[in-house]
N, C-alpha and C positions, 0 to 999 in steps of 0.2 A: 504494500500500500504506500502511496506517495507521501502520506502525512505521518508515517510511523517514526521517522527520525525526529520530528518535532515532539512527538509524544515521549520518546525516550529522553530527550533533552529536558522536558518539563519534569520528568520523574527524577532526574539527577539532582535538581536543586535541593530536594528534600534532605539529601545527605551531604551536600557540599560543605556545610559548616563543620560537620564532624571530620571530613577529610582534611580541611584546612587546619583545624585544630590539631589533628594527628601529625601533620607535617611540621607545624610549629613546635609541638612537643619533641619531635625527633631532633629539631635544631638545638634543643637544650643540651643535647649530648656534647655539643661543641663548646659549651661554656656560656656564661651569662652574656658575653659580648655578642656571640653568634645568635643567641636567642633574641636579644634586643634588636639586632639588625634585621632579623627575619620578621619580627613584629612591625618594625618601621616600614619594611618593604610592603607588607600586607596593607598597612594604613595608607601608603602612598598610592597603591594600585586601587584600593577601594575609593579613595578620594578622587582619583582620576576618572573612573567610570561613573562615580556619583556626579561629578561636575558635568560629564557628558550627558547623563540622564536628565539633569536639571535643564541643560540647554535644549534637549529634545522636547521636553514637556513645554518649555517656554515657546518653542517654535511651532508647537502643534495646536490645532484648533480643538475645541471641546470634544468633537466627535472622535478624533484620533486618540485623544487622551483616554476617553472611555473605552475604546477598543484595546488600547495598551493594557488597561487595568483588568481586562477580562482574561488575559494570558497569565497562567500561574507563575511562570518564571519571571516575566517582566513585573507583574504585580508584587512579587516578593522583593525584588530589587527596589521598586518604588517605595515600599514600606520601610526598607532599611534606611533610605535617605529622606524620609518624611515627605515624599512627593506624590503619594497616592491621592487621587482626587476625591476619594470618599472618606467620610469620618468613620469612627469605629462602629457606631450603631449601624450604619448602612452596610459595612463590610460583614458584620456578624449576621445581619438580616439576610444578606445575599447568600452567605454560607449556609444558613439554615434552609433557604429555598433549595439549595443543591441537594440536601439530604432528605427533604420533605417527601420526595417520591418513595424513598425506602420506608419511611414511617407510614406513609399512606398505604403502602402495599400490605401492611399488617393492620390496617384499620385505625391508625393513629395519626396524630399531628403534634407539632410543637409550636409554641408561641413564645416570641421574645418579649418579656415583660419590661426589662430595662437593662441598661448598661450603667452601673453606678460610677460615681466619681472615683471610687477606690479601685476600679477595674474589674468589678464583679459583674458577671453576666447572670441574669436571673431568667430562667426558662420555666415554662409550664407545659406538661404533656397532656394531651386529651385523647379520648377514644381508648382503643385497646392498649396503647402504650403505658397509660398510667397504672394499669393493673397486670399487664402481661409479664410473665416471669423473665422474658428476655429484654425488658425495658432498660435494665442497668447496662447490659452489654451493648445494647443499641446506642445508649448515650455515650459510653466510653469509646467505642470503636468507630462510630460514625460522627456524632455531633462534636465530640472533643477534637477529633482530627480536623474536621472542617473549620471549626472556630479557631483552633490554634493556627492553622495555615493562613486564615484571613485576617486574624487580629492577634499577632504574637504578643502584644502588650497587655492582653487580658491577664488578670492575676488569678481569678478563680471562677468557677461556675457553680451556681446553686439552682436546684430544681424545686420549684414550688409544686407540691403534689396535692391537687384538690381531692378532698375526701367527702363522701356523702354525709350531710348533717354534722359537719365538724368544721372547725377553723382550719384553713389550709396550713399544712406543715411545710417546714423548710428542711430539705435534706442537705446538710453541708456538703460542699464540694469534696471535702476530705474523704467522705464515706463512699464516693463513687469515682472521683477523679483526683489525681494528684494536682498540686498547683501547676499551672501552665508553665511558669518560668522556672520551676524547679526540676522539670523533666523535659529537657530539650529533645530527647530521642523520641521521634514520632512512633516508633515501633516498640515503645516501652511495654505495653500490655498486649500487643498483637502484632502479627505480621500480615501484610496485605499480599495476596497472591492473585496474579492476573489470570482470568479464566475466560478469555474471549470466545471459547467454544460454546459456552453456555448461551451466548447470544444467538446461536444458530438454531435453537429450538423453535419449532413451529407452534402456533396456537394449539393448545390441547395436548402437546407432546410432553412426555416425562423422560428424563434421562439420568443416569448415574455417572459421576465423574470422579476419577481419582485425582487428588491435588498434588502436583509435583512438589517435592520438598517436605511434605507432611506425611510421615509414615502412617499407614492405616486409616487415613481420613478419606472417606468417600462421601461426596455431596450428592444429594438428590435434588435435581432442579426441574422445574416445570414452568410452562408458560400458560397462564390463564388469560385469555383475550390477548392484550398487548403487554401485559406485565409479567416480569420474571420473578420467580420465588426460589429460594434455596434453603434446604434443611439438611441436617445430618441424616445419614442413611441408617436410621434406627427407629423402629416402631416402638413407642413407649408402652403399648398395650401388650405386646407379646415378646418384646425385646429382640425381635428378629430383624433381618434386613428388609428394606422396602423394594428391593430389586424386583421388577416386574409390576410395580404399582402403576395404576392408571387413574386419570381424572374421570369423575362421574358426576352426575346430577342426582341429588336425592331430594325427596319430598320434604318441603319445609325449609330448605336452605337455598337461597337465591344464588349463592356463589358455588363454583365447582369444588368438589371435595376429592381428596386423595384416598383411595381405598387400599389398605394393606392386603397384599395377595395371600397372606398366610392366615391372619385372624379376622380379616374383613372389617377391621375398625376403620371408621371414616374420619378424616381430618380436614378442617376448613383451611385451605392453603392461603386464602386471602386474609384471614384474621389470625395470624401468628400460629397456625397449625393446631388450633384447638380441636379436640375431639367432639364431634357432634352427636355421638351415640349416647342415648339416655343413661345407659348403665356403665359408662366408662368415663372416668374423670382424669384426663391426661392431655398432653399436647406434644406436638413435634418440637424439635429444637431449631429455631430459625438461625440462619447465618447471615450476617450483614452482607448485602450484595449491592455494590454501588459502582457507578462509572467514575473511576479515579484516574486523574491524569490522562483522560481520554480513553481508558481501557477498562472494560468490565472486570471488576475485582471482588474478591471476598476477603473478609477479615477472619483470621484464625487466632484465637486466644493463645496467650503464651503457654498455658498449661497443656494445650494440645500439641505444642511444639516440643514439650519436654524441657522448657526453660523457665526460670523463675520470673514471676510477674513483676 
């Protein structure tokens, strides 16, 4: 594909800071003087391209500046030099718009309540997300990643969880997220794996996919109408594989359901994999599935990779 090199370049900026810091640290082996010179060199280079970006923005009309801000790589550099055309509220709002289709695919939504002067972002989940067992991983793997990339100056995230007949409660960011600035590694709690093949599923089709680099992880993906859904290949009703499962329509459920080929349990793929059978109380385990850096990707939690969170 002609646009693949650009996609790869956009993906590289996420780890560029770590690579630069590693090179700087290696210079320390040459002594304090060598380390200081390396730091000065980096500052000079950053200052040079920063001045160039400032000149580009000054010479661009509003339409061009807006287009520049939509590119992940360019937007990150504009942020570094304080040249991004949008304020933090707009950037966080746009970031949430990017993950909203994933939340919507499970019957939920997220609302930006405010960005405080102390850098705290306050969010509220609605629909299935506020009660779905996967809402915490949805927040950490999808929302955190999007907000951190769009607004690195954010200090923390709080989730206001509305409850029926009670005063809304505040879940501190520490219980779900680490402080944004204290964890610069975007893959601290998860690794994102590109799965472009999932996008080739036709409406109504179900397929199993082995994820490269993750031993023993099989993902069951399906397309209901135009929306893709991904779940771990495990039926919680019988603990067996879902290989051979198919989408069906059942009486009383408007959305398509996935039927286990072994125990015949039915799961609502549109609403977080909840079982729709009267005598079964369980749900499939959703896996975050997003277009990230222009490529369809899933997030695999650190424990699945055998690494500490």
